[in-house]
C-alpha positions, 0 to 999 in steps of 0.5 A: 788890740794890743798897745801900738808899742808892742807891735814888732820893729821888723817884718822879720818878728811879725809871725812869730809875734802874732803867734805869740799875741793871737795864738789860737785865732784863725789868720788866713782863710782859704778856699779848699774844694768846696769848703773853707779852712783856718790856719791859725796865727800859732800854725802860721808861725810855724809854717813861716819858721819852717819855710824860712828854714828851708830857704836858709838850706837852700843857701838864702841868707840875710840881705839876699833878695828873693822873688815871688812869681805867684796868685794871691794865696796863703803860701804867698803870705808864708814865704813873704814872712819866711824871707823877712824871718831871713832878713832877706829882701822880697821882690814881688813879681806880678803873675801877669808879667811876661817873661821879659818883664819877669827878666828884668824885675828878677835881674834888676833887683839881683834875686839869688832864688825866685819862688814860682807858683807853678810850672807855667811860671817856672818855665816862664823864669828858665825861659830867660834864666841866661839873663839872669846871673845872680839867680841860684835857685828856683823853687815852687809852691805847687809840685813841679817835676825837677823843682823843689817845692819850698815847703818840702825843704827842711832846714833850720833858720838862724834868728836874725837881728835886722836893723829896721833901716834895712830894706824889707822889700824892693816893689817895682812900679808898674810904671806907666812909662818906661821899665819898672822901677824898684822902690827900696822900702825898709822896716821902718817904713812898713812900721810908720805906715802900719801904725798910722792905718791902726790909729784909724782903722776898725779892723780887730780880732774877730774880724774878716777881711776879704783879699782878691787884689794881687799881692804882688802890689803894695796895697794887698800887701799892707792889707795883709800885714794890717790884718795880721797885726790886729788879729783879724782873718784874712781871707783869700779869694779862691783865684777865680775874678768871676766868682768874687761876689759869690764868695763875698756872700759866703765868707761875709767879710767885715772889711773890703779892700779894692781897686774902684771897678767893683764898686763901679760895677756894682753902682752900674748894674744898680743904676740899671735896674732902677732905670728899668723900673726892675726895682727901688733904689732902696731895694737895690741898696738892700741887694747891694749889701747882700751881694758883699755878704750883708756885714761889711762895715769898712771897704777901702778903695784906692788905686784910681779915682772914684766918682763922689756918686758912688761913694754916696749911693754905697754910704746910703747903703750902709757901707761906707767906702773910704777912699784913700790915697798913696804910692809905692814910694810912700808905702802904700798910704799918704791920706785916707778917709776915715770913720768919722772923717770923710769928705766925698770928693777928697782922699781924706786927711794925711795920715798920723805921722805924714805931712803933706804940702802943696808945691807952687805947680800945685804938685802934691808933696809928702814926707814922713818915716813912711817915704821910701830911701829911693829907687834900687840903683837908680839914682838919678830917678831918685834925685828927681823924686826925692828933694830936700826929704820930700816925696814929689808924687807927680799927682796934682791937688790941693787941700782945703780948708779943713785939711782933706787932699783933693787930686785934680790929675797927673802931671805928666796926664795933663793934656794942653790943646792946640788952643792952650787949654789945660785939661785934666782927662781923668774928670771926664774919662771917670764921669764917663765910666760911672756907666754901666755900658762903659769900661774904659775911656781915654781922652786924647788931645794933646796939641790938637785943636779939641779932644777926643776919646777912645771908648771901649764897652762894658763886656758883661752889659754889651753882651747881655744887649747883643743877646737881647737883640740878635746881634753879632757885632754889637760894637759897630751897631747904630743902636750902641753908637747912639747909647754912647753918644748920649753918655758923652753928651751926658758928661760933656755937660759938666765942662766948659765948651773947649774941654768937651770932647768932640768925636770918640772911637768905640774900640772893639776890645777893652784894654788889657794887661796882655796887650801892654795897655793897662799896667798890672794894677789896671792903670792906663798906659797913655802912650802905648794905648795912643801908638796902637790906636794912631790910625783911629786917633787920626780919623777923629780929626779931619785933615785939617785938624791934625796934630801940629 
C-alpha cells in the first residue's frame, strides 16, 4: 500500500492519482447480464476525465453544486469523481426521495445541474423544476428521450487547484425530524477520515469489497473512496436487494460493509435452524460463512446498533464484524472496533486524529479535522451542533477504562415516563429485533404510566409460517400473538419492572421509507410513527392511563 503521505490532498486528484498508482488493477466490478465486468484504475481515470470534460461543456464550473440522483452503480462513482475534478461540489440525492424531497435538496443546495439515472428520476425533477431557479441542466446516465446523457457530452476540463478547505460535497442528513440539513464536508475532512481508516483497515491491493448500500449515504461514499485509495476492487451489487446473498456467493468479497439488518437476518435464520434441530451451531456457522462468499475476513457495520450476541456469533464463524460509529457531520466515522482491538457492546476506540469526550449530561462530543464546518445556509443549527470546536453528536454514551466508546441512546429519543423513569427505547427494541420474527419495534411511553410497543413482523418469516399453516391473515392470528408475547416477555426479563413493556400491538405491515416512517438509512422516524398509529397507541392504554 502506498505511503499515506503520497495520497492526494483533494478528492479532485484521486482518480488521476489512483490511475497512475494502480493502473491495470481492477478498480470497479459490476454485473452486466449474467457476467461480471471490470474497469481498471487506468480506465476509471480516463472515464472520470471524459465526464469532467462533458460537465464543463454543460456549463459546470468550479464551486458549482451538481446533484446526483441515482442508485449505487459505477456511473455514480465516475460522476462523483468528475464533479470533484472540476472543483465543483457533489450533492447526493437518495433515489427513494419523493419529488418534494428532491426539490428541497436540489433547491437548498443551489445545484446548477442534476445527473439522473433514468427517465423516472428525470420526470421527478421536471415535476418540481419551477421550484428550482438555480437549476440549469438535467442530465442522465441511462438514455432518456430529450435529455443529454452525461457520458455523451464532449468537452475539455481545465485542471483546477482546489483549496483543501473548500467543500467537496453537501450531504443532506436523512433527518428523523424536520427537513434535511446540508452538511458541508471539505476535502480536508475527507483526507482526515481516509487517513484514519487506512491506519486501521486490512483492505489492500487484490482485495474485493462488495457494496450494496446507497452511495447517497456517507457510509457508502467512504467505502468507495477507501477502496480506490487502497487499490482494492469495488464490487457493485446488481441492483436487486433480494439477490445480495446470491451475489456474495459469486463475487466472494474479502470485505463487507453493511447496516446491521443483513447480519441480524442471517443470525435469525441460523437461530431458527438450530432451534428446529435442523442443524448444529457449527454447521450453521459454516453455512453463514459460505453464504457470504467464504472469503470475508473483515466486515464493518454501522448506522444503527447491533446486539453483541450477533457479533459473537459471527466472530465464532470466522467472520469478524467490526462495529463502528459516526455521523455525516464527522465525515462518516468517529470510532471503530478494528482488527486486534475489539470489545463487543462498544463502538470501539476513537480513530486516529479524533478526540472524544463525554459532556456532563452524558452527550458524546467529538473533535478533529474530520468534523464538518457547519450546515449549508443554516447558521442557527450550526451554532447548536458545533460549540467551541466540539461536535455535539446528540448521542449519549461513556468511555470505559480502556478507552472504548459505548453508546447508550439518543438524547432526543429518551422516554420519561409519568413516574419520572428515564428509558432508552433502543435497548429493548434491539433485544426484540434479534428474533427472526421481528422486523421492527418501537417503544412508546413518554409521559405515560408505563411503556408499550408497536411491533412489525419479518415478512419472510411470517409468510413461511402462514404457508405452512394455511393462514391468510397471520398478523391477527392468536398463535402469532402467542409467539410475540413470548418474545416480549424474554426481552422484558432483562429489565427492571418500570422499564418493561406492558402491552403491545402487532401492526399489519412493516415501517417503510415510502410512508415516511423510516429514513433512507432505515432509522425510525418516531414522531411520524407515533402520529400515524396514534389510535393504536391509545388503545394500548386503558382510559385512566392515557397521556398526562
